[in-house]
C-alpha positions as CSV (number, residue, x, y, z in Angstrom):
1,M,-46.1,47.5,-30.0
2,A,-46.2,47.3,-26.2
3,H,-42.7,46.0,-26.2
4,N,-41.4,49.0,-28.2
5,L,-43.3,51.7,-26.4
6,P,-40.8,52.1,-23.5
7,Y,-38.0,52.7,-26.0
8,L,-40.0,55.4,-27.7
9,L,-40.8,57.1,-24.4
10,A,-37.2,57.0,-23.4
11,A,-36.2,58.6,-26.7
12,A,-38.8,61.3,-26.2
13,R,-36.8,62.4,-23.2
14,W,-33.9,63.4,-25.5
15,T,-36.4,65.2,-27.7
16,L,-37.6,67.2,-24.7
17,L,-34.1,67.9,-23.5
18,I,-33.0,69.3,-26.9
19,S,-36.2,71.4,-27.2
20,V,-36.3,72.8,-23.7
21,A,-32.6,73.4,-23.3
22,G,-32.5,74.9,-26.8
23,M,-35.4,77.2,-25.9
24,A,-33.6,78.3,-22.7
25,I,-30.5,79.3,-24.8
26,S,-32.9,80.9,-27.3
27,M,-34.5,83.1,-24.7
28,V,-31.1,84.4,-23.3
29,L,-29.6,85.0,-26.7
30,G,-32.9,86.4,-28.1
31,V,-33.0,89.1,-25.4
32,L,-29.4,90.1,-26.1
33,L,-29.9,90.1,-29.8
34,C,-33.1,92.1,-29.5
35,A,-31.3,94.7,-27.4
36,A,-28.4,94.8,-29.8
37,R,-30.8,95.1,-32.8
38,L,-32.5,98.2,-31.2
39,T,-29.3,99.9,-29.8
40,P,-28.0,103.1,-31.4
41,N,-24.6,101.4,-31.5
42,L,-24.2,100.8,-35.2
43,A,-21.7,97.9,-34.8
44,L,-23.9,96.0,-32.4
45,S,-27.0,96.6,-34.5
46,A,-25.2,95.4,-37.6
47,F,-24.0,92.3,-35.9
48,A,-27.5,91.5,-34.6
49,R,-28.9,92.0,-38.1
50,F,-26.3,89.7,-39.6
51,Y,-26.8,87.0,-37.0
52,I,-30.6,87.1,-37.4
53,S,-30.3,87.0,-41.2
54,F,-27.8,84.2,-41.2
55,F,-29.5,81.8,-38.8
56,R,-32.9,82.5,-40.3
57,G,-31.5,82.0,-43.8
58,V,-29.6,78.8,-43.4
59,P,-31.5,75.5,-42.8
60,L,-31.2,74.1,-39.3
61,L,-30.1,70.8,-40.7
62,V,-27.0,72.5,-42.2
63,Q,-26.4,74.4,-39.0
64,L,-26.5,71.1,-37.0
65,L,-23.9,69.5,-39.3
66,M,-21.8,72.7,-39.2
67,F,-21.7,72.7,-35.3
68,F,-21.1,69.0,-35.1
69,Y,-18.2,68.9,-37.5
70,M,-16.8,72.4,-37.2
71,L,-16.5,72.9,-33.5
72,P,-13.7,70.3,-33.0
73,Y,-11.6,72.3,-35.5
74,V,-11.7,75.3,-33.1
75,G,-10.9,73.2,-30.0
76,L,-14.5,72.6,-28.8
77,D,-15.0,68.8,-28.9
78,L,-18.5,68.8,-27.6
79,P,-20.7,65.7,-27.3
80,A,-23.3,65.3,-30.1
81,I,-26.2,66.2,-27.7
82,A,-24.4,69.5,-26.6
83,A,-23.7,70.4,-30.2
84,A,-27.4,69.8,-31.1
85,I,-28.7,71.8,-28.2
86,L,-26.3,74.7,-29.0
87,A,-27.2,74.7,-32.7
88,T,-30.9,74.5,-32.0
89,G,-30.8,77.3,-29.4
90,M,-28.7,79.6,-31.5
91,C,-30.9,79.1,-34.5
92,S,-34.1,79.7,-32.5
93,A,-32.6,82.8,-30.9
94,A,-32.8,84.6,-34.2
95,Y,-36.6,84.0,-34.3
96,T,-37.0,84.8,-30.6
97,A,-35.2,88.1,-31.1
98,E,-37.6,89.1,-33.8
99,I,-40.6,88.0,-31.6
100,L,-39.4,90.2,-28.8
101,R,-38.6,93.1,-31.0
102,G,-42.2,93.0,-32.4
103,A,-43.5,92.8,-28.8
104,L,-41.3,95.7,-27.7
105,Q,-42.7,97.9,-30.5
106,A,-46.2,97.3,-29.1
107,I,-45.1,98.8,-25.7
108,P,-46.0,102.5,-25.4
109,K,-42.8,104.6,-25.8
110,G,-44.0,106.7,-22.9
111,Q,-42.9,104.0,-20.4
112,A,-39.3,104.1,-21.5
113,E,-39.4,107.9,-21.5
114,A,-40.8,108.0,-18.0
115,A,-38.2,105.6,-16.8
116,E,-35.4,107.7,-18.3
117,A,-36.9,110.8,-16.7
118,L,-36.9,109.1,-13.3
119,G,-33.2,108.2,-13.8
120,I,-33.7,104.5,-14.1
121,P,-30.5,102.9,-15.6
122,S,-30.9,101.3,-19.0
123,L,-30.1,97.8,-17.7
124,A,-32.8,98.1,-15.0
125,L,-35.2,99.5,-17.6
126,W,-34.7,96.4,-19.8
127,R,-34.7,93.9,-16.9
128,R,-37.6,95.2,-14.9
129,I,-39.9,96.9,-17.4
130,L,-39.3,96.1,-21.1
131,V,-38.3,92.4,-21.1
132,P,-41.1,91.2,-18.8
133,Q,-43.7,93.0,-20.9
134,A,-42.2,91.8,-24.1
135,I,-42.3,88.2,-22.9
136,R,-45.9,88.7,-21.8
137,L,-47.0,90.1,-25.1
138,G,-45.0,87.6,-27.2
139,L,-45.9,84.6,-25.1
140,P,-48.1,83.0,-27.7
141,S,-45.4,83.2,-30.4
142,L,-42.8,82.0,-27.9
143,V,-44.9,78.9,-27.1
144,N,-45.2,78.3,-30.8
145,E,-41.5,78.6,-31.1
146,L,-41.0,75.9,-28.4
147,I,-43.5,73.6,-30.2
148,L,-41.6,74.1,-33.4
149,L,-38.3,73.2,-31.6
150,V,-40.0,69.9,-30.5
151,K,-40.7,69.1,-34.1
152,V,-37.4,70.1,-35.6
153,S,-35.5,68.3,-32.8
154,S,-35.9,65.3,-35.0
155,L,-33.1,66.7,-37.2
156,A,-30.7,65.8,-34.4
157,S,-30.9,62.2,-35.6
158,V,-28.4,63.1,-38.3
159,V,-25.6,63.5,-35.7
160,G,-26.5,60.1,-34.1
161,I,-28.6,61.2,-31.2
162,G,-31.2,58.7,-30.2
163,E,-34.2,61.0,-30.1
164,L,-37.7,60.0,-30.9
165,T,-37.5,60.0,-34.7
166,R,-34.1,58.2,-34.8
167,V,-35.3,55.4,-32.4
168,S,-38.5,55.0,-34.4
169,Q,-36.4,54.5,-37.5
170,N,-34.2,51.9,-35.7
171,I,-37.2,50.0,-34.4
172,T,-38.8,50.0,-37.8
173,G,-35.6,48.6,-39.3
174,E,-35.7,45.7,-36.8
175,T,-39.4,45.0,-36.8
176,Y,-40.5,45.9,-40.4
177,R,-43.7,47.4,-38.9
178,P,-43.4,51.1,-39.9
179,L,-47.0,52.0,-39.7
180,E,-47.6,51.3,-36.0
181,I,-44.2,52.6,-35.0
182,Y,-44.5,55.9,-36.8
183,V,-48.1,56.3,-35.7
184,A,-46.9,55.8,-32.1
185,A,-44.1,58.3,-32.5
186,A,-46.6,60.8,-34.0
187,A,-48.9,60.3,-31.1
188,I,-46.1,61.0,-28.6
189,Y,-45.1,64.2,-30.5
190,F,-48.8,65.3,-30.5
191,V,-49.1,64.7,-26.7
192,I,-45.9,66.6,-26.0
193,N,-47.0,69.6,-28.1
194,F,-50.6,69.5,-26.8
195,V,-49.3,69.7,-23.2
196,L,-47.0,72.6,-24.1
197,S,-49.8,74.4,-25.9
198,R,-52.1,74.0,-22.9
199,F,-49.5,75.2,-20.5
200,G,-48.9,78.2,-22.8
201,R,-52.6,79.1,-22.8
202,L,-52.8,78.8,-19.0
203,A,-49.7,81.0,-18.6
204,E,-51.2,83.5,-21.0
205,K,-54.5,83.7,-19.1
206,R,-52.6,84.0,-15.8
207,L,-50.5,86.8,-17.0
208,Q,-53.6,88.6,-18.4
209,I,-55.3,88.2,-15.1
210,G,-52.2,89.5,-13.2
C-alpha cells in the first residue's frame, strides 16, 4: 500500500483541480444566471430558466460526454481536463444560481430601494451590496456544492482523466487488492472534504463576526 499511496495522492491533485476550477466557473456563471433569472428582461429570464432546468435535469455524466465529444464538432478541440472542468463548472452554475437567488430573497428589499434612491447604478448595487451579502448568506450551501463537486469529479474518469477514482481502478487492476486501494481512496476523499468543510465553517464564523 505504501508503494501505491504516492500515485493516489498525485491523482488527488487532478480531483482538486477539477473541483476548485469548476467551482470558480460556477461562481461566475452562477452570479450572471442569478441576475438574469431576476431581471425584468423576459428574454434573459427565460434563457436563465432554461439553462438552470437543462443543467439540473441532465445527469453530469451525460454532460461530460457531450462536452468531450461535441466540442470538437464546433471547432473547440479542448483537452479532456479542460472539457471536464468546463462541464463541471457549467453544471454546478445552475445550482449556484439557485443558491444565490434564495439568498438574495432573504435580503431586505429596502436595501435595494435605498440604493436606487441614492442613485447607485445597478451594476454597483449588485457588485458592492447584493452579491457579497448573497454569498455570505449562501456560504454553507456553496461549501456543500464544492464538496459535492469533489465527489462527482470522479465522473471525469470516463473521459480518460487520471483523477483519484480512475487511478484507484488502474491500481486495483494491477494489484488485485481492491479493498485496501478503495479504502485508501475513500480516506483521501474524506480528508479533502473534511478540510473544505472546516474552512467553510471558519469562513462562515469570520463573516458572522465581521
